[in-house]
N, C-alpha and C positions, 0 to 999 in steps of 0.2 A: 569368419567371413572374409571374402576377398574385396578388392577395391570396387567391384561391380555393385555390391550391396551398399557400400558407402555412397557411391554416386547416385544410386537409386533413391536412397533416403533423402539426400540433400536436394537433388533436382526435383523429385516429385513433391516434396514439401514446399519448395519455393514456387513450383508451378501452381499448386492448389491455392497458395496465398495470392498469387498474382491474378488468377482468374476469379478471385472473390469468394472462394470457399471459406466458411467460418473456421477460425483457428482450431477449435477442438476437432472438427472433422478432418482438417488438413493434417493435423498431427496423427490422428488415428489411421487415416487412409494411407499416408506415406509409410507409416510403420508396417501396416499390413502388406503393402506392395513389396517392401524390403524383405519381409519374411517369406513371401511367396517366391522370391527369386531363388531361395535356397531350400524351401520345404514344400511338400505337396499341399494341395489346397486344404483338405480336411484337417491335417495336423496344424497348418498355419492358422486357420480360423479358431481352432480350439486353443492354441497357444495364446493368441491375442486376447481371446475372451478371458482366459485364466489370468493373464497378466493385468488386464483392466480390473477384474474383480479383486485380485490380490492387492492392487494399488490402493483400493478403497478400504481394504480390510485392516483398519488401524483405529484403535480406540482414541488416539489423540485427535484424529480428524473430526470426531464428533463435536469438538469445540467450535468448528467453523460454522455449522448451521445454527448453533446456539448464539454465537456472537452476531451472526447475521440477523437473527430474530431480535436480539437485544437492540441492535442498531435501528431496525425498523420501528420498534416500539418507541425508542428515543425520538426518532424522526417525527412521529405523529402524536407523541404523548406529552408535548409541551415542554420537553427538556431543553431542546435547542433554543427556544425563545428565552428561557431563563438564563442560559449560559451567555447568549448574546447580550442580554440586558446587563449582566455582571461585567462583561468585557467592555461594554460602552461606558459604564460607570467608572471603570479603571482608566481608560485611555481615550475616551471619546472627545475629551476637551482639547486634545493636542491638535496642532495643524494637520489637516488630512486625517483626523482621528478615526473616521469610519473605516479607513483601510486597515488601521491597527486593530480595530474591533473585528473586522473580517478575519484577520490572521489569527488573533488570539481565540476568537470563537471557533475557527476551524481546528486549531490545535486542541482545544478542550473537547469539542464535540467529536472530532475525529479520533482522539485518544480514547474517549469513553465508548464510542460506537465501533472503533476499529475498521471503519469503512470510509474510503475517500469518496466513493459515490454518494453515500448518505450525506457526508459533510458538504460536498459541492452543491447538492440540490437543496439541502436544508438551509445552509448559511446564505447561499446565493439567492434563493427564493425570498428570504426574509430581508437581507441587507441590500440586494441589488437595486430594487426600486427606490429605496431610501437614499442610496448614494447618488443615483441619477437625479433625484429631486433636489438634492443639496449641491448640485453643480459638478459632480464628478463625471468624467467621460465614461460612457458605458463600456467602452473597450478596456479601459484601465480597471474598472471595478470587476469586470469579468476575468481579466488576467490575474488579479490579486486573488480572487476566489478560487480559480483553477489551481494556481501554484500552491496556495496555502493548504488546500484540502488534502494534499498528499502527506503533510506532516504527521497526520494521524496514523499512517501506515508504519511509521518509524517509532512513534511514541506508543507504548503498549496500553491495552492489549491489542494485538495485531494479528489478523488471520494469516497474513502472508508470512509472518515469522513462524507460525505453526507449520505452514507448508514447507518452509525451508528446513525446519527441524526434521520433518519426514524425509525430505529429499537428501539431507546430509547424513542420514543413517542414525539419527537420534541425538543431535546436539540439544542440550538442556533448554527447554522452552522458558523456564524461569530465568536462566542466564541471558537468553536472547531478549526477553522482555526488559530486564534491567539494563542491558546494553543499549537499548533504543532511546532511553530518556535524554541523555546529554546530546547526542547527534540530532534528535528530533527538535529539541528546544533551540539548539544552535541554528538549525534550518529556519525555524520560525523567526528568530532574532535577525537573521540575515535578510529575510523577506521584509521585516519591519524597517531595516536600515534602508532598503531600496524605496520603501513607501515614504520614509522620511525625506529622502532626497527628492523624490517625485513631488511631494507636497510643497517643498520649498520652491521648486522650479515652476509648478503650476499655480502656486499660491492658493491652495485649497483651503476651505474655511475651517475654523475651529468649531467644535461642537459646544453645546452648553455645559458649563462646568458643573460637575456633580458635587452635591453637598455630602457631608459625612453621613447624614441620615440616608440619602439615596444609595451611597456606596454600601452601607451596612445592610440596608433592606435587600438590595439585589444580591449581596453575598449570602444572606440568610436563605433567600429563595433558591439560589444556585447550589448551596452547600450540600443538600442531599444528593444531587447529581454528581458533584465532585467527590463525594464520599465513596461512590461506586469504585473509583480508581483505587482508593485505599483498601476497600474490602477485597476487591478482586486480586490486585497485584500483591497486596500485603499477605493475603491468604496463601497465594502461590509461593511467595518468597519464604514465608515462615514455615511452610510445609503443612498447613492445615488441610489444603486440598490441592488436587492437580489442576492443570490448565483446563482440562475437559470439565471437571466438576465446577471450576470457577465460572465457566461459560454458562452452565445451568443456573448458577447463583445470580449471574448478571441478568439473565432473562427474568428470573423471579423478582429481583431488585427493581429493574426498570418497569416491570408490569405493575407492581405494587405502588411504586412512586407515581406512575401515570394515573393510576386510579385515585391516589390521594390528590393529585393535581386536577382531577375530574376532567381529563382531556380525552379519555377513551370511551367510545361508544361501541355497541355491538358491531355496527357496520365497519368501524375503524379496525376492530380486532380481526374481523374477517378479511379485510383488505391487507392488513399486516401479515396475516398467516399466508395468504395466497402469494404475496410479494416475496416473503422469505423463502417459501418453498420453490418458487421459480428461480430465485437467485442461487439457492443451494443446488438445484438441479444443474444449472449452468456450470457452477464451480466444480461439482462432482464429476461431470462429464469431462471437463478440462483436466482434472486430476487423473481420472482413469486413463484417458488417451495419452496424457503426458508421461505417466508411469510406464505405459507400454512402449513409448518411444525411448525412454531412459533404458529400459531393458534391451531394446534392439541395439542401441548405441553401445551398451556394455558388451553385448554379444558380438558386435563388430569391432570391439577393442578401440572405439573412438576416443574415450577418455585417456587411455594410455598413449595413443598416438598424439593427441593434443598436448598432453603433458611433456612428452619427449620433444615435440616440435617447439613449444614455447621455451623450454629449458635449453634447447639448442641455440636459441637466439641470444639468451642471456641468463645468467644465474643470479643477477643482481635483483634483490627484492623490489627496489624502487622502479626499475624498468619493467619488471614483470607485472607489478600492480598497475602501473600506468597503462600497459598494454591491455590488461584485463578490463580496466575501467573503460577504456575506449571501445573495446568489443561489447561490453555490457550496455554502454550508452547507445551503440548502434542496434543491439538486440532490442532494447526498450522501444526504439522508434517503430519497429516492425512487428513486435510480438507483445501480447498481453502479459501481465505480470505473473499470473499463476503458472501457465505453461513454461514461461521463461525460467522461473525458479526451478521447476521440476526437471527441466531438460538440461539446463546449463550448470546447475549445482554439481551433479556428478562429473561434469567435464572439467570445471575449473577448480573444484575443491581439492583434488589430488595435486594440482599444480601449486596452489598456495600452501598446502600442507608440506610439500617437498621443500619449500623455502622457509618454513617455520611460522607461518601465519596462523593465528588462532582461528578455529572454525566459527566461533561466536563473532569475532571481529569481521571475518569475511562475510558472514550473514548480513551484518548491518551495511557493509559496503555494497553488497549485491542489491539489497532492498532500496538503498538510496539511489543507486543508478537507475533502477527500474521505475522508481517514483518519478524521476524526470521524464522517462519515456511515456508515462501516463498522460503527460501534458503536451506531447508532440504528435503531429500528424505523421503518417496517415491512420494509425491505429489507436492513438491515445483516447481511451474511453472517458477519462475525466475531462479531457479537453472538450470533447463533443457534448457531454452532458452539461458542462459549464456554459458553452456558447448557446446551447438549447435553452437553458434556464434564463440566460441573459437576453435571448432573442437577438443575437448579433451574428454576423457572418464570420467565418474562419479567418479571412484575410485581414480583418480589422483588429483582431485580438493578438495576432502574432507579434507586432511591433512592441506593444507594452509588455509582452511576455518575455522578450529577450533579456532585459536586465534582471528579471526574476530568475531566469534560467542561469545566468552568470553567477548570481548569488548562491544558488543551490549547488552549482558545480564547484564553487570555491569551498563551500562547507564539505562537500563530498571528498575533495582532495585533502582537506584538513583531517577529516576522520580517517581517511585511508592511511595517511603517513604519521598520524599521532594515535597509535593504537589505544592509549589510555583513555581517550575520549569515549570509547565504547566499552573498554574492559575495566574501567575504574570501579563502577558500581557492582558488576558481577564478582569481581575479586574482593570487594569490601564485604559483601554478604556471603561469600563462600564459606 
């Protein structure tokens, strides 16, 4: 393709986004228009349909609807409340302890469910009113909930790491899952450090100190939920089952556990199934349209042009990674996570491969960048769910979010320039 096709793709995509067309349709329509510039109508329509169908024709993608369903079951099956109770017993007695409870609860729940949206709604809906009652500013509690909910996208199991594996051409899902643990925990600890400083400044209250009996009891109640991580991730790492099979086991595990907790009714099961199908349909459409755009970009030699352009600026890995981080942070502001991973992985992966960056390491860098984007306007889905759950306006939550953003960005750059933070565990279990 010539420059005309490249201009058509970029300009039409930006135009559709600006006028408010949903991201999936913007991606699909701009890709179709670009193909129409060079191909007759009927072959263009056929080619796009084939590419969209081929993009979804992957066994590993079956893990996504199963993990979505497992997350929905957890959200309504009493699992979130038990994890929050355990987190409160651990750190609730510290100054500003409910903020720590929010962060740890989001890390545990997000890691087990693999969904930031599930975490921000479940944790925020449970802890938000309690934090407000105990004197925390509503804007602050909403900001903590929004920022911490993204940690579960880095800590496995994570749907977005499965999407990255697809977009990268088959990077090991098990290696990606292992690589996410240390960066995800570091991100949570950084957010807790901000919460500590905030608690000192605002003189937030201490919670009631937990006795050994309460700590033991809440741990016993949360233990079956925590064991799901061991079963799912352990099974994948040891090689007992694949990530897709693990997702099915996660559904069965959470379903049985919720029945044991006696939290599931027929109406809840029906609601869970409908919600999971709706979420899966949205994700599937995003993946199909994004895969078609990835094909169009490859056809237009855009990845090669970007690689040559970036390497012409510098061949220093530090400079190139800084540039890519800045670009991805900008991308995250304007684009949802799934299409961003599918579209920009084929563009940036050749660049980082050319300078010797491990694809597993780069996958964690990309996901951490886009996690920050989920908390930023105008597109940040987690941001808008978080303020909706808290019942607060956008302008009030931005100020307390800024120091949390800074903490997340510091961790991002630590992970970027210290590869062993993400590669240590995959190499240990290799």
